[in-house]
N, C-alpha and C positions, 0 to 999 in steps of 0.2 A: 678598232678605232680607226675612222677613215679619215685619212688626211689628204686635203687638195694643196696643190702648187701654187700661192698664190702670185709668184713671180708670172707664170704661164697665163693664170687668169687676168692678171693687171695687162699683158702684153697681148690676149686677146681682145680686152676691150677696148685698146689703144689702135689695134691694127682696122677696126670697122673707121676711125676718125681721122686716121694718120696717114698721109699719102705723101708719094713724090713732089716736092716742091714745097712742102709744109716746114714750118718752124717748129721745134720744141725744144725742151728744156731738161735736161737730168740733173735733179736739185741736191742729187748725193751721190757721184758717180762711181765711188766705193772702189771695186775691182772692174770696171767698164761695161760690165755684161748689159745692163739697160741702157749705156750709152752708146753700144755697138748696135743692140737693135732698133733704138730710135736711129739713129743714121740709116740703118737699111731699108726704114718706111720712106725716110725724105729726099734718099738719095734719087735723080743726082741735082738737083737743082734748089734743093732744100737747106736747111742747115740746123743744127743741134747746139746749144748751149750747154755747157759741163760746167758745175759747179762741185768743188771740194775743199776742203780746208787743209787737208794732207797732200803734203809734195809727192809722197808714195804713191797716191791715188791717182794723181794726175800724172806721172811716170808712167805707170801700168797699162793705164788706158791709152795715154799716147802710143806705147807698142802695140797695143790690141789693134789699132787702129790704123797703123801704119803698113800692119800685114794685109790690110785690105784695098778696094778698090777707092774708097770713100775718103780721105785725108782732107778733102776742100769741105767737106758737109759739116766739120765739127771745130767749134772755137770753146777751148777750155780753160775754166778762168780758176785759178786757184784763190779762191774767197768763199767765205761761209753763204749760204743758199739765202741768207737774209739780204744778202747783197742784191740780190738779181734784181730788184728793181731798178735801182741808179747803176746797175753795172750794162743792164742790154738796152741800146738804142732804142731812143724812143720812138720810133717809127716801127719797131714789134712790138711795141705796145699795142694789146686790144688785137694782136695777131699771132699768139701763139696757139696752136692747136692740141697740143698734150705737154702735160709738165708731171715727172715722175718724182716720187719720193720714198727712198726706201732707207727708211730710221734706223738708229741703234747705232753699232760701230762697223767697221772696216774689217769684213770677214778675213781673218788670217792676218788681222793688222793689231795693234794695241787696244787693248776691251776697255781701257780708261779712257780712251776719246770717242766721246758718243755725240750725237748729234745732240743740241740744245733746244729743249723747252722753247723757250723765247725766240731763238732766231727762226725754230720752226713754224711759230705762229705769227712771226712775222714775214715770212717767206710764205705761207700761207693766204696771209692777205695779199700781198702782193701777186702772187699768183692769181686771184680773182681779176685783177685789172690786167693782168698781163694776157690773161686768156682771151681767146675767141668765141664769139658765139659758136654754139654746136661744140666747143672744146672740152676736153676732159683731163682733169687732176686726178691721177691714183697714188695714194700713202700705204705703204705696208709700214704698219707699226708692230712694235715686238715688246709689250709686256711680260716681264719677267726678269730684265737684266735691270741692274742698277741703273736707275733714272727713268728704265723704259716704262715701268707703269703709270709713272705720273704725266709723260708724256704723249703715254697713247689715252689717259683720261683726258689730258688737254688738249689733244687733238677731236675727239668724240666731242667734247663742248663747242670746239670750233663749228665743226659739222652742224652740229643740232641750233646752231645759230643763224647759218643761212638761211637765206629768205628762198621758201620755195617755191615762191614765182622766179626765181631767176636760177637755182640751182639743185639738180634730183641729187639725194646723196643714197649709197647702197654701201651696206656694211657686210664681209664676207669674212668668215673664220675659217681657219686653216684645218679647224678640229671642230666638230659640232657638240660634242663633249669635253669641252675645257673651255671653259670663261675666260683664263689666262691664257689662252692661244695666239700667237699672232693673228694679225687680222689686215684687211684689205678693205681700206675707204676708196669709192669711185665717187667720184663730183662728175657731173656733166651741167655745164653751162646752157641754160637752155634761150638767156637774150642777151642782149648786147648791151644791156643798161644799168651794171653795175656799178653805184655810185658808194 
């Protein structure tokens, strides 16, 4: 059984569109790995907004970024990703180049604290409005844990309802012979006319 790294795959897609000076969002900062990756792409003049409901995630990410030369490129927000539309200043709306979601629970943390399906769908709807033309959203979903199956189904349904004239969707599975394997949704915004 061959498994691919969905995280590396997501990063490779994002590298093609995210450049120094751009604005990005890490919707679920977790242990800060994606956050640091995004900051490295937008440095020195860009900005990354990072969201998480857990203070432990905010603190560990702060420590990670402190050890780099990029602290001025990051704004950490202790809130659900469902708050991104009203939290991010309006002059950035429509100008976000990349938005990353890594759903589920905090690796090494409390497995009972998971991303909420309702909050995720709200955040995805907001992402469509926040995203710039030719921007990208990546979502890694994990069926197989409590709440993960439902969230993955809802994300799949959400992607299926996107306007194909405005968004292009790809789904990549970490394992081709296991339908409950984690999967990566890659959404490219084709136009600037999302309503």
